[in-house]
C-alpha positions in Angstrom: -0.2 0.0 0.1 0.9 3.5 0.0 0.3 5.4 2.9 -0.2 9.1 3.7 1.4 9.4 7.2 0.6 12.4 9.1 2.8 13.4 12.2 5.3 11.1 11.1 8.4 12.8 13.6 5.5 12.5 15.9 5.7 9.9 18.5 3.3 7.3 17.1 4.0 8.7 13.7 7.5 7.4 14.0 7.0 4.4 15.3 4.0 3.3 13.1 6.3 4.2 10.1 9.0 1.7 11.2 6.6 -0.9 11.3 4.7 0.2 8.3 8.3 0.0 6.4 8.9 -3.2 8.1 6.0 -4.8 6.5 6.5 -3.8 3.3 4.7 -0.4 2.5 5.5 2.6 0.9 5.1 5.9 2.7 4.8 9.6 2.4 5.4 11.2 5.7 4.5 14.9 6.3 5.1 16.9 9.7 5.0 20.5 10.1 7.9 20.4 13.2 6.1 22.4 15.5 7.9 23.9 18.4 5.1 22.5 20.9 8.6 20.3 22.4 12.3 20.6 21.7 13.0 19.7 17.7 15.6 17.7 18.6 13.5 14.6 19.3 11.5 15.4 16.4 14.4 15.4 14.4 15.9 12.2 16.1 12.3 9.9 15.0 12.8 11.2 11.5 15.9 10.2 11.1 15.6 6.8 11.7 12.6 6.9 8.8 14.7 9.2 6.0 17.0 6.6 5.1 14.7 3.6 4.5 13.6 2.4 1.1 10.3 3.0 0.8 10.0 6.2 2.9 9.5 9.9 1.5 9.0 13.1 3.7 7.2 16.4 2.8 7.4 19.1 5.7 4.0 20.5 5.4 0.6 21.3 8.0 -2.3 19.7 7.7 -4.1 22.9 8.4 -2.8 24.0 5.5 -5.6 23.2 3.6 -4.4 24.0 -0.2 -0.7 22.6 0.7 -3.0 19.4 1.6 -4.9 19.6 -2.1 -1.2 20.1 -4.1 -0.1 16.2 -2.2 -3.1 14.2 -3.1 -2.9 14.2 -7.0 0.4 13.2 -7.5 0.3 10.5 -5.2 -2.3 7.7 -5.6 -2.3 7.2 -2.0 -4.3 4.1 -0.5 -5.1 5.3 2.9 -4.5 7.7 5.5 -3.3 7.6 8.7 -3.9 11.2 10.5 -1.4 11.1 13.9 -0.9 14.8 13.3 -2.2 16.2 16.6 -1.5 18.4 19.0 -1.8 16.3 22.6 -1.7 17.2 26.1 -4.9 18.1 28.3 -3.0 21.3 30.3 -1.3 22.7 27.3 -5.1 23.2 25.4 -6.2 25.0 28.3 -3.4 27.8 27.6 -3.3 27.6 23.7 -6.8 26.4 22.6 -7.1 27.6 19.6 -4.2 25.2 17.9 -5.5 22.8 19.1 -9.2 23.0 17.3 -6.8 23.9 14.3 -4.8 20.9 14.0 -7.3 18.5 15.6 -10.9 19.5 14.3 -9.8 21.6 10.9 -6.5 19.9 10.0 -8.7 16.5 10.1 -11.4 18.0 8.1 -8.8 18.8 5.2 -7.7 15.8 5.0 -11.1 14.6 4.8 -11.6 16.6 2.1 -8.6 15.7 0.2 -9.8 12.3 0.6 -13.3 12.5 -0.8 -12.3 15.2 -3.7 -9.4 12.3 -4.7 -11.0 8.8 -3.9 -9.0 7.8 -1.2 -11.2 5.2 1.1 -9.3 4.7 3.9 -9.1 6.7 7.3 -7.3 5.6 10.6 -7.5 8.7 12.9 -5.7 9.0 16.3 -8.1 9.8 19.2 -8.0 10.1 23.0 -8.8 7.9 26.1 -9.2 12.0 27.3 -12.9 11.8 26.2 -14.0 9.4 28.6 -13.9 11.6 31.7 -16.1 10.8 34.4 -17.4 7.4 33.0 -17.3 4.3 34.9 -14.6 2.0 34.1 -13.1 0.1 32.3 -14.2 2.3 29.3 -15.9 1.1 26.6 -16.4 2.4 23.2 -20.0 2.5 23.4 -20.5 4.9 26.2 -21.3 8.6 25.9 -18.6 10.7 25.5 -20.5 14.5 25.5 -19.1 16.3 28.4 -15.2 16.9 27.1 -13.4 18.5 30.3 -10.4 20.1 28.1 -9.9 21.9 24.8 -8.0 18.9 23.8 -11.0 16.3 24.7 -13.0 18.5 22.7 -10.8 19.0 19.4 -10.6 15.3 19.6 -14.4 14.6 19.9 -14.9 17.2 17.1 -12.6 15.3 15.0 -14.1 11.7 15.5 -17.8 13.5 14.8 -16.6 14.9 11.1 -14.9 11.5 10.1 -18.6 9.7 11.0 -20.1 12.3 8.7 -17.6 11.8 5.8 -17.9 7.8 6.7 -22.0 8.4 6.0 -21.5 11.0 3.2 -19.2 9.5 1.2 -18.5 5.9 2.0 -14.9 6.6 4.0 -14.2 3.8 5.7 -12.9 4.8 9.1 -11.0 3.0 12.2 -11.2 5.7 14.9 -8.4 4.8 17.7 -8.3 5.6 21.1 -5.1 5.9 22.7 -4.6 5.2 26.2 -1.5 7.3 27.7 1.1 6.0 25.1 4.7 5.0 26.7 8.4 4.1 25.5 11.9 5.5 24.2 11.4 8.6 22.6 8.3 9.3 24.0 6.7 13.1 24.4 8.8 15.4 27.1 5.9 17.0 28.0 4.3 13.4 29.3 5.3 11.9 32.5 6.8 8.7 32.1 10.1 10.6 29.8 10.3 13.8 31.7 10.3 11.8 35.1 13.4 9.5 33.8 15.1 12.9 33.4 14.0 14.4 36.3 15.4 11.1 37.9 18.5 11.0 36.5 19.4 14.4 37.3 18.0 15.0 40.7 15.7 18.0 39.2 12.5 17.6 41.6 9.1 16.3 39.8 5.8 17.9 39.9 3.2 15.5 41.3 -0.1 16.7 41.1 -2.6 15.1 43.7 -1.0 12.3 46.0 0.3 10.0 43.2 -2.3 7.8 43.0 -4.4 8.7 39.9 -3.8 5.8 37.6 -3.3 5.0 33.9 -4.0 2.4 31.7 0.1 2.7 30.0 0.3 1.3 27.0 3.9 0.7 25.2 4.6 2.5 21.7 5.4 -1.0 19.8 2.0 -1.9 21.1 0.3 1.1 19.7 2.1 0.8 16.4 0.5 -3.0 16.1 -2.5 -1.7 16.7 -2.8 1.4 14.1 -1.1 -1.3 11.2 -4.0 -3.6 12.2 -6.6 -0.7 11.9 -6.0 -0.3 8.1 -8.8 -3.1 7.6 -11.9 -2.6 6.4 -14.5 -1.8 9.0 -17.1 0.5 8.3 -16.9 2.9 10.6 -15.6 2.0 13.8 -14.3 3.4 17.5 -11.9 1.2 18.9 -9.7 1.7 22.7 -6.3 0.7 22.2 -4.7 0.4 25.9 -3.1 -2.0 28.3 -6.0 -3.2 29.4 -5.0 -4.7 32.7 -5.0 -2.9 35.9 -4.1 0.8 35.5 -0.6 1.7 36.8 -0.8 4.7 39.2 1.6 7.5 39.0 3.4 6.6 42.7 3.9 2.9 40.5 5.1 4.7 37.6 7.6 6.7 40.0 8.6 3.6 41.9 9.2 1.5 38.4 11.6 4.2 36.8 13.4 4.8 40.2 14.2 0.9 40.6 15.7 1.2 37.0 17.8 3.9 36.9 18.8 3.2 40.5 18.1 6.6 41.8 15.1 8.5 44.3 12.9 10.7 42.8 12.5 14.3 44.9 8.8 15.0 44.6 7.5 18.5 44.4 3.3 18.2 45.5 1.1 20.2 43.9 -2.9 20.4 44.2 -4.6 18.3 41.8 -5.0 19.4 38.3 -8.7 19.8 37.6 -8.6 19.1 34.0 -6.6 15.6 34.6 -8.9 12.3 34.7 -8.5 10.8 38.1 -8.4 7.0 36.4 -8.3 5.5 33.3 -8.7 1.8 32.2 -9.3 0.4 28.7 -12.1 -2.4 27.6 -10.3 -3.4 25.0 -12.4 -6.6 23.8 -13.5 -4.8 21.0 -9.7 -4.5 19.8 -9.5 -8.2 19.9 -12.5 -9.2 18.4 -12.4 -6.6 15.6 -8.9 -6.3 15.0 -6.8 -9.2 16.9 -4.8 -6.9 18.7 -3.9 -7.0 22.3 -0.9 -5.3 23.9 1.9 -7.8 24.2 4.7 -5.3 26.5 4.1 -5.3 30.3 4.6 -2.0 32.0 7.5 -3.3 33.7 9.6 -4.6 30.5 8.2 -1.2 28.6 9.6 0.7 31.9 12.8 -0.9 31.5 13.2 -0.1 27.9 12.2 3.4 28.2 15.5 4.0 30.6 18.0 2.1 28.7 17.0 4.2 25.9 17.4 7.6 27.6 20.5 6.4 29.4 21.9 5.8 25.8 20.8 8.6 24.2 21.8 10.7 27.5 24.1 13.4 26.2 21.6 15.2 23.8 18.7 14.7 25.5 20.2 16.3 28.5 20.5 19.5 26.8 16.9 19.8 25.2 14.2 22.0 26.6 11.0 21.3 27.9 11.9 18.5 31.0 
């Protein structure tokens, strides 16, 4: 297949790109390489892809409708995997316009290009943040009509628009709700890599709340596998990709990282942030039955892989901003 992969220098985009290339597919990767976090990490990920046969990179922004329109006529895409997104609930409170622009308007630009050029398969990354206030484990059938952050609201908008294009134009859509993705080369604004860096350097970790809040952490390789499997024809389906086991508390996350680093964390405690969810936990029965997917990496193994990667790349990572 020839696949348009947006956000190819992002965390999930990079690893999904590697998997697609490993399995013989051809990729046109696009990314705007924005400054949401230090660009050196995006450059590192992109350098893992650029030498690979079958990979072509173009610096483009999905918010730029004319730039997207110029991309499609010269490329007979079989599918679009849209992983270009603004992530992070707290940052979305500070800059909601950017989140609506990328996550909602950019999504619409891609759907319009697909409609005009006859591309019939769309994989859209979404988020577990939509499940705030629902009973756990979170099932895809739950009503998610009360997003508590602009980030979650922008992803809900993207899901709704994708359904409209499925209904009107027959585009086959897999919406993937990711649950707290972690692993090597993760985002520095997310707890796992940020905490590794700070524990290693002896810099205090800012902990919102008492640390009992928990997440259904999902290892990056497992997420990439699920994203690949979502290329199958499904009609329109929303699917959770999560760890599916007992959620891991933030205190347990810190403890695992301390064990792998052989160092103790210094913790700066702050009040719980109102846009954060207390707990997340995915029901992954649908992913198993529809996609034949379930995660294979234990949290202990994944945390060890993250720490080992950080230690191997520590010299340049320590120079990054945003930790």
